[in-house]
N, C-alpha and C positions, 0 to 999 in steps of 0.2 A: 504494500500500500504506500503510495506516495502522498505526503502531505505538503501542501503549498501554503505558505504564509505571505501575507502582504508585507512589503518592506516597511520598516519603521524608521522615521527620521526624527532627529532631535535637533532643535535649533538653539543656539546660544549667541548672545550678543557680546561681542568683545568690547571691553572698555577702551576708550581712546586715551592715549597718554595725557592729553590736555585735560581730561576729566579728573585725573588723579592729582589734584593740586596740593593735597595735604596727605603725607604718608601715614599709614597705619602705625600704631605702637607695636613694636615687635619684641620678641624675646622675653615676654613677661613671665616671671617665676616667683614662687613664694620664697623669700629670703629667710624669714624667721616666723615661727608660729609658736606661741606659748600662751596657754589659757585663752583669754579673750583678746589677745593682742596678735596682730598679724602684719607683716611687712612684705612689700613687693619691690622688686627691682626689674628694670627692663633696659633694652638697648637705647643709647642716646640716638636721637633723631638727627639726621643730616638733611639739610635742605629747607630752610625757612621755618623751622619750628620755633614757636614762641614759648609755649608751656604745655603741660599735660593736664588732662582732666581725669578725675577718678570719682567713682561713686560705688554704692553697693545696694543690692536688694536682698532683704532677709526673706527667705521663701515661706516661712511659717505663717507670716501675716502680710506678706507683700509690702512690707515697709521699705520705702526708698529713701536713702540718705540724700542730703543735698549734694551738689557737684562740688568737689574740692579741686583746687588748682595747685600745681607745684611746678617750679622752674627746674627741678632736677628729675632724673630718671629713677626715682624711688619715692615710696609713700608708705606710711604706717597708719593702721587703724588700731585704736585702743579701746579696751573695756567693752567689747562686743559680747552680747549675751550668747549662750549656747545656741547652736542652730546651723542650718544650711544657708549659705550665702552665695550670691553671684556678684563678683567684683568686676567692674567695668573700667576700661582704660581707653582713652582717646588722645590724639595729638591735636593741639591748637596751633594753627599757623598764622593767626591774626587776621584781621579784616573780615571776621565772620566765617573763615575757612577752617573747618575741623574735619578730621578723619572719621571713619566709622568707629564703632566701639568694638573692642576685644573683650571677651567675657571669660573669666576664670571662675570655676566652681570650687568652693572650699567648704569644709566642715569645721566649725569652731566648737571646741569642747572646753568648758571651764572646769 
């Protein structure tokens, strides 16, 4: 028995280089975690970066922190209650230009 299937095509739109004006934050990793404190480091941005944006969402109650800014490629959160968190990192290139968010999932245990 010969089975014939119709061809399947997938389409993807390639991003233009000119659309990528602010590079993503890269190399994010947990530098230290102790109790309710957690620190992150990431690669320094090259090419027009002004600062970095960080925030978190606590999954249990969908609490979202304010956006914090830092001029260095590191940030620490302190005194977080136990729970599951999504930590968000973005690059700010000034003039309203920011990258997309990078998300890191972490479990905080006090």
